[in-house]
N, CA, C and O of each residue as an XYZ file, in Angstrom:
352
protein
N      33.716      5.435      7.864
C      34.112      5.715      6.519
C      34.024      7.113      6.035
O      33.257      7.296      5.089
N      34.707      8.196      6.538
C      34.617      9.370      6.195
C      35.757      9.663      5.122
O      36.799      9.015      5.224
N      35.630     10.579      4.122
C      36.685     11.186      3.206
C      37.652     11.500      3.864
O      37.498     11.827      5.041
N      38.893     11.481      3.275
C      40.245     11.988      4.145
C      39.865     13.419      4.413
O      40.149     13.811      5.545
N      39.276     14.290      3.599
C      39.113     15.913      4.096
C      37.948     15.766      4.912
O      37.597     16.931      5.104
N      37.336     15.194      5.363
C      36.445     15.257      6.297
C      34.879     15.549      5.799
O      33.959     15.752      6.592
N      34.731     15.533      4.318
C      33.342     15.766      3.728
C      32.588     14.793      3.872
O      33.060     13.656      3.859
N      31.285     15.010      4.038
C      30.188     14.085      4.472
C      28.932     14.639      3.218
O      28.852     15.775      2.751
N      28.175     13.621      2.935
C      27.147     14.176      1.960
C      26.077     14.486      2.923
O      26.084     14.040      4.071
N      24.956     15.421      2.347
C      23.992     16.143      3.209
C      22.687     15.593      2.530
O      22.413     14.463      2.125
N      22.003     16.716      2.539
C      20.562     16.129      2.205
C      20.373     16.683      0.461
O      19.416     16.362     -0.243
N      21.196     17.314      0.143
C      21.607     17.838     -1.131
C      21.527     16.848     -2.386
O      20.893     17.000     -3.431
N      22.306     15.848     -2.005
C      22.176     14.609     -2.977
C      21.078     13.722     -3.139
O      20.921     13.028     -4.144
N      20.133     13.744     -1.921
C      18.986     13.036     -2.090
C      17.862     13.807     -2.758
O      16.850     13.209     -3.124
N      18.010     15.165     -2.935
C      16.828     15.982     -3.432
C      17.103     15.787     -4.940
O      16.131     16.142     -5.606
N      18.092     15.349     -5.643
C      17.984     15.021     -7.051
C      17.173     14.553     -7.549
O      16.426     15.065     -8.382
N      17.152     13.022     -6.957
C      16.245     12.022     -7.406
C      14.709     12.222     -7.076
O      13.775     11.667     -7.656
N      14.620     13.265     -5.868
C      13.184     13.260     -5.450
C      12.479     14.433     -6.272
O      11.251     14.493     -6.326
N      13.322     15.384     -6.924
C      13.021     16.324     -7.968
C      12.713     15.713     -9.255
O      11.799     16.200     -9.921
N      13.353     14.723     -9.682
C      12.961     13.858    -10.758
C      11.791     13.365    -11.033
O      11.344     13.122    -12.153
N      11.137     13.167     -9.714
C       9.859     12.327     -9.494
C       8.924     13.163     -9.651
O       7.817     12.702     -9.928
N       9.075     14.525     -9.531
C       7.689     15.172     -9.945
C       7.257     15.116    -11.256
O       6.067     15.375    -11.437
N       8.038     14.800    -12.354
C       7.414     14.742    -13.651
C       6.546     13.235    -13.631
O       5.483     12.995    -14.203
N       7.285     12.415    -12.866
C       6.470     11.344    -12.785
C       4.989     11.291    -12.475
O       4.112     10.846    -13.216
N       4.821     11.898    -11.068
C       3.611     12.252    -10.703
C       2.885     12.875    -11.595
O       1.783     12.421    -11.902
N       3.384     14.034    -12.170
C       2.394     14.996    -13.110
C       1.972     14.140    -14.210
O       0.800     14.195    -14.580
N       2.896     13.264    -14.836
C       2.589     12.287    -16.085
C       1.418     11.408    -15.640
O       0.477     11.177    -16.400
N       1.504     10.831    -14.157
C       0.555     10.171    -13.829
C      -0.848     10.449    -13.706
O      -1.856      9.767    -13.895
N      -0.583     12.000    -13.223
C      -1.896     12.607    -12.869
C      -2.784     13.344    -13.898
O      -4.003     13.487    -13.805
N      -1.993     13.784    -14.882
C      -2.355     14.655    -15.983
C      -2.694     13.919    -17.138
O      -3.282     14.493    -18.054
N      -2.365     12.579    -17.225
C      -2.446     11.928    -18.503
C      -3.422     10.669    -18.381
O      -3.715     10.185    -17.287
N      -3.818     10.264    -19.392
C      -4.498      8.820    -19.352
C      -3.352      7.659    -19.277
O      -3.667      6.501    -19.551
N      -2.221      7.941    -18.956
C      -1.209      7.075    -18.903
C      -1.254      6.197    -20.220
O      -1.304      4.973    -20.100
N      -1.242      6.648    -21.183
C      -1.163      6.009    -22.681
C       0.450      5.528    -22.806
O       1.402      6.123    -22.302
N       0.503      4.315    -23.598
C       2.037      3.820    -23.856
C       2.972      4.868    -23.504
O       3.499      4.850    -22.391
N       3.225      5.761    -24.326
C       4.161      6.513    -24.575
C       4.641      7.383    -23.114
O       5.761      7.558    -22.636
N       3.515      7.754    -22.732
C       3.855      8.396    -21.534
C       4.256      7.498    -20.380
O       5.147      7.884    -19.622
N       3.685      6.369    -20.197
C       4.178      5.290    -19.167
C       5.332      5.013    -19.505
O       6.041      4.908    -18.504
N       5.962      4.815    -20.589
C       7.199      4.442    -20.792
C       8.332      5.730    -20.286
O       9.379      5.545    -19.666
N       7.867      6.839    -20.676
C       8.708      7.996    -20.323
C       8.756      8.136    -18.524
O       9.669      8.571    -17.822
N       7.652      7.688    -18.196
C       7.456      8.166    -16.401
C       8.228      7.156    -15.950
O       8.843      7.419    -14.917
N       8.435      5.740    -16.554
C       9.309      4.540    -16.033
C      10.715      5.023    -16.228
O      11.581      4.799    -15.383
N      10.977      5.763    -17.469
C      12.402      6.088    -17.713
C      12.775      7.019    -16.741
O      13.852      6.856    -16.168
N      11.921      8.152    -16.408
C      12.223      9.093    -15.248
C      12.665      8.456    -13.728
O      13.621      8.697    -12.990
N      11.568      7.574    -13.626
C      11.819      6.651    -12.355
C      12.972      6.154    -12.374
O      13.738      6.434    -11.452
N      13.370      5.330    -13.378
C      14.576      4.549    -13.314
C      15.805      5.594    -13.340
O      16.843      5.271    -12.762
N      15.723      6.697    -13.923
C      16.831      7.600    -13.680
C      16.690      8.086    -12.145
O      17.787      8.233    -11.607
N      15.893      8.286    -11.559
C      15.973      8.569    -10.181
C      16.182      7.596     -9.205
O      16.520      7.879     -8.055
N      15.977      6.345     -9.654
C      16.430      5.396     -8.668
C      18.004      5.009     -9.008
O      18.771      4.587     -8.142
N      18.354      5.200    -10.303
C      19.869      5.463    -10.392
C      20.461      6.239     -9.785
O      21.539      5.805     -9.377
N      20.148      7.628     -9.426
C      20.893      8.482     -8.871
C      20.800      8.294     -7.488
O      21.635      8.847     -6.772
N      19.776      7.489     -6.916
C      19.673      6.969     -5.525
C      20.622      6.223     -5.074
O      21.028      6.243     -3.912
N      21.105      5.398     -6.118
C      22.070      4.298     -5.872
C      23.353      5.091     -5.647
O      24.187      4.944     -4.754
N      23.324      6.079     -6.783
C      24.629      6.689     -6.734
C      24.915      7.765     -5.519
O      26.037      8.166     -5.210
N      23.795      8.116     -4.949
C      23.910      8.682     -3.636
C      24.185      7.682     -2.434
O      24.806      8.047     -1.436
N      23.785      6.659     -2.559
C      24.205      5.414     -1.425
C      25.551      5.147     -1.512
O      26.218      5.067     -0.480
N      26.184      4.954     -2.908
C      27.522      4.896     -3.137
C      28.361      6.074     -2.182
O      29.143      5.776     -1.279
N      28.065      7.256     -2.533
C      28.708      8.561     -1.795
C      28.555      8.402     -0.439
O      29.557      8.436      0.275
N      27.266      8.205      0.117
C      27.159      8.046      1.281
C      28.117      6.784      2.306
O      28.563      6.882      3.449
N      28.165      5.690      1.354
C      29.153      4.671      1.988
C      30.820      5.092      1.988
O      31.682      4.669      2.758
N      30.956      5.938      1.010
C      32.075      6.324      0.997
C      32.619      7.579      2.187
O      33.658      7.607      2.846
N      31.804      8.270      2.157
C      31.840      9.384      2.905
C      31.238      9.728      4.048
O      31.534     10.706      4.734
N      30.278      8.829      4.299
C      29.334      9.084      5.500
C      28.185     10.268      5.342
O      28.167     11.196      4.533
N      27.302      9.955      6.305
C      26.062     11.261      5.969
C      26.723     12.132      6.894
O      27.700     11.861      7.593
N      25.909     13.507      6.802
C      26.425     14.314      7.389
C      25.289     14.757      8.752
O      25.765     15.319      9.739
N      24.019     14.493      8.691
C      23.271     15.074      9.466
C      21.702     14.406      9.422
O      21.247     13.997      8.354
N      21.047     14.349     10.490
C      19.619     13.857     10.425
C      18.773     14.481      9.424
O      17.850     13.775      9.015
N      18.892     15.744      8.899
C      18.100     16.204      7.672
C      18.521     15.397      6.630
O      17.605     15.066      5.876
N      19.671     14.957      6.338
C      20.129     14.229      5.228
C      19.348     12.689      4.931
O      18.862     12.295      3.871
N      19.412     12.018      6.201
C      18.498     10.900      6.249
C      17.240     11.198      6.327
O      16.616     10.244      5.862
N      16.440     12.134      6.717
C      15.184     12.503      6.417
C      14.714     12.605      5.034
O      13.651     12.211      4.554
N      15.580     13.131      4.548
C      15.447     13.338      2.952
C      15.674     12.163      2.147
O      15.007     12.034      1.121
N      16.500     11.314      2.460
C      16.740      9.889      2.146
C      15.694      9.007      2.124
O      15.417      8.253      1.190
N      14.939      9.143      3.486
C      13.702      8.117      3.694
C      12.691      8.965      2.607
O      11.968      8.222      1.943
N      12.597      9.964      2.426
C      11.623     10.780      1.785
C      11.737     10.209     -0.062
O      10.860     10.064     -0.914
N      12.836     10.061     -0.087
C      13.082      9.621     -1.634
C      12.967      8.245     -1.916
O      12.673      7.779     -3.017
N      13.282      7.410     -0.565
C      12.552      5.873     -1.038
C      11.321      5.689     -0.769
O      10.894      4.665     -1.302
N      10.468      6.325     -0.083
C       9.104      6.328     -0.154
C       8.378      6.778     -1.225
O       7.318      6.236     -1.539
N       8.977      8.000     -2.004
C       8.392      8.289     -3.316
C       8.737      7.166     -4.430
O       7.929      6.688     -5.226
N      10.108      6.848     -4.316
C      10.359      5.759     -5.405
C       9.391      4.479     -5.171
O       8.706      3.928     -6.033
N       9.481      4.191     -4.016
C       8.445      2.577     -3.890
C       6.839      3.030     -4.231
O       6.078      2.261     -4.819
N       6.449      4.340     -3.796
C       5.129      4.676     -4.025
C       4.918      5.088     -5.294
O       3.733      4.949     -5.598
N       5.697      5.613     -6.302
C       5.885      5.792     -7.620
C       5.751      4.409     -8.488
O       4.959      4.189     -9.404
N       6.622      3.649     -8.010
C       6.710      2.450     -8.518
C       5.269      1.487     -8.652
O       4.919      0.834     -9.635
N       4.534      1.635     -7.273
C       3.430      0.738     -7.097
C       2.399      1.467     -7.853
O       1.519      0.800     -8.397
N       2.393      2.787     -7.961
C       1.284      3.487     -8.852
C       1.503      3.194    -10.221
O       0.489      2.947    -10.874
N       2.677      3.162    -10.848
C       3.048      3.053    -12.248
C       2.567      1.464    -12.689
O       1.955      1.154    -13.711
N       3.103      0.440    -11.446
C       2.844     -0.735    -12.100
C       1.329     -1.154    -12.145
O       0.994     -2.195    -12.710
């Protein structure tokens, strides 16, 4: 399932959701998780999850480039699950 021009996705697409999770970690560690901060943390987490789904759509259409991309993918999924568990 490669694109007609042979483009495949790499690790860059997986880095965006991973970078978005940094504020979630900071909010969780630097505040008492008051209600507004908790809502904000969930909103950023949801955006990271949405971007992860979008990257999966891209991978399904174009294929994955290399092992580094899959390593970053695994890291994103672990971070998403870890943060969801920590926020819940």
